[in-house]
N, C-alpha and C positions, 0 to 999 in steps of 0.2 A: 503493498499498499503505500511505502514510503517512497518507493522507488519511482511507485506511476506519476507520485504527487512531484517529485522533483524534476520528471520526464516534461511535465505540464507546464510545470513554472518555466522550465529550458525553453519549451516548444513557445510560451506567451513570450517571454524575453525577446528571442529570435525576432517573433513576429512583430512586436512593440520596436525594434532596431529597423527593421527593415522598411515599416512604413512611416517610422520617424525621419527618415531618409528622401532630402529631395531630388527626383529625378534629373531637374530643371536648376541643381544648383550650379549658378555662373561661376562660379572660383573651382569646380573639379570638371575635368576631361576625362569619361570613363571609358575606357575599353569595352565596346561593342564585338563579342565574339560568334559568330554565326556559324553553325557545321552542319552543312545539308547532309540527308540520309541517303540521294540519290548520284550519282555521279554527273547525271542528265541535268543537274539543277538549273544550269546555266540555258539549256535550250528551252526547257520549259517558260522558263522566266517570260524570256524573249515571245515564245509564242504566245501565251496568254495577254503580256501587254499588246502583241501585236492584234490580236483578237480582240483588244478590249476586254478581256475577259475578268470576273473578278476572282476566279482561281488562284488558289495557291500553292508554293510548293513547303513540304515541311522541312523543318528544320530545327535544332538545337541552339537558343540564347544563351550563353555564359557572359554574365557580367558580376563583376564582383568576387567569382569566384561561385557563384549562386549558379545552378544550371536549370534551363526552362525548359520542359523536352514539348515536341511538337507545334512549335510554334510555327504559324503561316506567314509567308512571306511572298510579295508581289513587289513588281519595277513600280513605280509611279511616276508622275511627271508628263510635263508636255515638252517645252523643246529642250527642257533639261536632260530629257531622256533620249540617248541615242543606241541602237542595237551594238553599236561599233565600239563603244565606250566600256571599260571594264566598271569605272564608278559612277554605276548609276543611282538614281534616289530610291528608298527602300519603304515598301508600307511593311511594317511587322506586327503581325496579331496575336498578342499573348493566348488568348482565350480561344484559339483557333480549333483547339481538339480538347483541350482540358479545361472544364467550365470553372469559371472564376481564376483563371489564371492570372496574376497581371506582376508586372515593376513598378515597386514603390508605388502602390494603386492605379496605375493604368493600364489598360489592356491593348491598347493599340498605339504604337510606336512611330512616326514617320520622319525619315531623315532625307536630309537635303542635301545636295552632292557640291555647296556653295559654286555653281554654274555660273557663268557669266560676270566672276566678281574677284578681280586680282587679287582684292584685300582680304578677302573669305570672311570678313567681319560683318557683310552689310544687315544680314537678318538677323543677328544676334542683337546687333547693336538697333536697328530700326525698332525693332520688339520689345527692346530694352527701355526705348525712350517713351513708344506710345502705350506702355503698359501703365506709366504712371499716370495715365489721364483717364484712359478708359476701359474697358474691359477687354482684355487680350490674350493669347495665347503667350505662355513662357517660351524660352528657346535658349538655349546653351551652345556646347560642343562635345561631339563624341570621336573618338575614333574607333573605325570599321577594322575587323580583321573577317574573312572568308575562310573556311577550310584552313586556317593558321597564316595564309597568307595576308598581309597588311594591305588595305584598298586606300584608304586614309584618312583625312578629317572631313566629318559632315556636321552641317549643322541638323540639332535635335528640335523639332518644334511641337509643342502641344497639340493636340489633334482637337479640333470644334466639334463637339460633339454634347450628347447630353448632360454626360458628367459635368464636364466644364461650364456647362450654360446653368446646371444647378448650383454653382459654388458661386455666383454673381447674382442670378434670378430667382425670384418665385416661377417653377417652371413643373410644368404637368403632360401637356399632350400640344404645346404650341408649335406652331411650322416652325421648320429650319431650312433653309435653299442655300445651296452653295453658286454662288453667282458666275458662273463658267460658262461657257460658251461650249456645249456636250457635243455638239453636231449630230446629235439624235432624234430631232425632231425633225418636220417639215421645213421647205424654204419658206422665206418671207411672205413670197407672191402667193402659197398655197393656203396664206392664212388672213385674216381680216383683221392683223395687229401691224404696226410699225414697229420691226424688229432690230434690235440694236446689241451690242455688247453690253451695256448698262441694262438698267430698270428699261423693261419693256412699256411701252405708251401702249395702249390700242382698246378694243371692242369686246374682243371674242376670247375667252379664256376657255382653252383646250390644252390639256397637260403631252399632247403631241405635238403642236404649234411652241407651246412657253417651252419645252424641254431643249429648246438650242440654247437658249439663255440662261437657265435654272435648274438645277440638279436638286431635285425635292429630297430630303433625307430624314423626313421626319412620314408618318402615316398617311395626313392630310395637311393642305394648306394652299392648293391652288386657287381656293373662295378667299382667302383671308391677303393671299399674292394680288388679287384683282381688286378687291378692296384700299388696298395699300395704293396699287397705281391710280383707279380712279380719285382717290383723296387727293392724291398726291399732285395729281393732274390740274384736277377742276376747283373754282372757285379762289384761284389765286390772286384775281382782279378784284376780289372783296375781301380786304386783308382781315376783316375782322371776324367774319365768319370763317375764313381759311385758318386764323390761328386757334379758334375752335374745335376745328375739326380735326386738322394733320394731327394736333397734339395728342388726339386718343389713340392713333393708329402709329405713330412715330416718335422714337426719341430723337429729339430734336437736338437737343445737346450733344449727342455722340456720334451725330451725324456731322456737325459742325467741327468738334474734333479731329473726327478721319480727314475731311476736306483741310483743313488747314495742315494737319499732319502732310498730306498727300503733296501738296502745292509747295511749302515751304521746303521741305527735304526731298524735292523733286522725284517724288515716287509715282512714275508715270505708267508703272503697268501695274493699274489700280483702277477704281473706279472714276478716279478723274480726268485719264486719259484713255487708255486701251479700255477701261469698261468692266473689270473683272477683278479677279483675287480680292472678295469680302462674302462674308456670309450675311444674310438676315436671318435674325432668331427671334421669335414671337413669345414671350413671356405670358405666363398666366392671367394678365391683366389686357393681351392682346394689341398689346403695343411691340411692334417690330425694332429693332436694335442692332445698329452693322456691328461686325467682328473682323477688323481686317486679316489676311492670310497671304501669303507668300511674297517676302519681300527682299530675297538675293539681288533683286535689279533696284532697290531703294538709292538716291544720292546719286540720280542720272545714270544710273546702270542701262536702263529702258529708254532709248530713244527711235523707236518706231514710229515711222510718219510724221515726224517734228527734228528739225534741225539740232543737232546735235552740240553744232556752234554754238547755240542761243539757249541752251539748258539754263544757267544760272540766271536769264534773265526770262525765265516761265513766267507767263501773266498771273498775275496775282488773283484776278476773276476769271481764270481761264475757264470755256466751257458755259460763260452765264449766258449764253444766246444758244448755246444745243439744245436742239428740243430731247435729245436721247439722252441726255444729263439730267433729267427731272430733277434730282434732290440737288442740282448747281443753280439751272436755270429757272424753275420755278422754286425754290426757296430763298432763293437771292431775290426773288421779288418784294420780300416780305424785309421788310428796313429792321425791324428787330434781331431777323436771325442773321439777315447779312453783319450786321455788328457785332453777333454772336462769334459770326465765323472770325472776323477780325481781333477781336476781344483773345480768343483762343491761340491763334495767331502770333500774337503780341507774347501772350505765357510762354508758348513755347521757345519764342525768340529771345527771350529773355533768363528763362530756364534754361535753356540746352544749347545755346550758339554764343551769345553774346560773353556769356561768362567762361566761355572755353570749356563749356561741359560735354559736349560734345566730342572734340577732340582729344579731352582728355580719356574720355571711357574709349573712343578709336584707339588709342595708344596704347591704353591697357590691354584690351583685346588684343592685339595685336602681338604684343608680347609674351601675352597668355599663350598664344597657338603657334608662335613660332618656330618651337622644338618640333613640333606636330608637322607644321607644311613641310620643313626641312626633310622629314620622313616618310612625306607623303609622296609615293611613286608617280601618283597620277592627280595631281595635282595640274589644273590644264594650263596655269601662268608661270612658267619659270623661269630662272636668271634673278635680278634683280626687282622683276616687277610687282612684287610682294610687298617689298621693303619701301617701294616708291610710290604707293598705291593710296596713300595718305593725302599724298601732296600734290602727286603727278599724272597726267592723264595718259593712258593707256591705250595704245595705236590709234591716236587721236578719237579715242569712240568712247573708253568709259573714263570718267573725269576723275580724278582725286577726290575723297570725300571733303577733306578741309578745303583742296583747292576749290571744289565748287561751293561750298560752302561763304566763304570768302569773298566770291565774285557775287554770287547771289545776296550778299548783305552789300554788296556796292548798290547793284539794283534798287533790294529795296530801299536804301534810302533817297531814292528818288522818287517816291509813290508817297501823296502826300496822305495816305493811311496810315504811315507810322513816324511822322515827322514828329511828333512830340516825343516818341520811344528814342528817335537816334539824338535829339538834341539833350537830351539827358544821360546821352552813352557817347 
């Protein structure tokens, strides 16, 4: 009886130790070791990805000496994935075969391969900033091994799912949408809607049509999404009526934080330009909230359809007349909302840029990962590119993070919305 009691105490102690650990501790870089059971694991992963299948390949995951059997692995990503790459982004499901199996409380892990980022820190740096102001995934670094061979440094970003949502909101069965072009629905001309890579506007709600732009990740939600669209699109000319209605379905404050962040830090692979890489989640009060996602090309790393030479002068009110970006073009028609956007913009400037906090954090992160980058056999940017990536542009395409923000400050000084701020600084 005493022995049994001791074993129970030891088990409970180990469990408390595991759950007290933070998977996203920014100060720690863990080794993730995947060991696939089958020799043809790579061919299977490529095949499933090509078919856009949710099938996974079984493997064992070892973290901090603890083994997790029968996890399910698949490739993820769009432009960051390439069948010719050794280092591809991964989605690892801990409870794939073993119910409730988790890693420090998390059942799904998403590893990104620091694609299109000579600094390798953009995603972790960006989530670290926005997470101070709105609900956001956490992010850190891990070093990945597959079958005892080193693959390299990855960013580990918390999955946006019900578990994350319940940490911050009252949530039961609200809608969860990943706002991303899926390519699964009908073409726009076959739907009575105007379709873009951002929030769609239109009059017909059909999940086949709308699935081009939105991936429903909850049981239901299409009707709620339509209601958001209709409320967002109409009545904006009547400010008092609009203020009364839109606040009941959309968290305006968080939207303005997201828009201010995207604009200030030139995060163009987002709602503010490409129209993607964000979630809309609905709490128990039927209010939608934005959650940002996929920021490996923040700080000017994404310049598709935009002149890379002009990134530092990306307009403060970009897309304010774009009907396919109603979170900007419609909400900015309301003076209170537009001023809220500027207020958040100024807060970000003061707290993150003017006091050199961004530069300090960028240098700290680079110093932390430098030994891992040196040992990364598949890091995309060789030579001095990594070391120069904070202050110098790479290949006339990807600006140095601090270099960009210094030029951005010079541009913002010329904008009358920030006159009082810069007079004090």
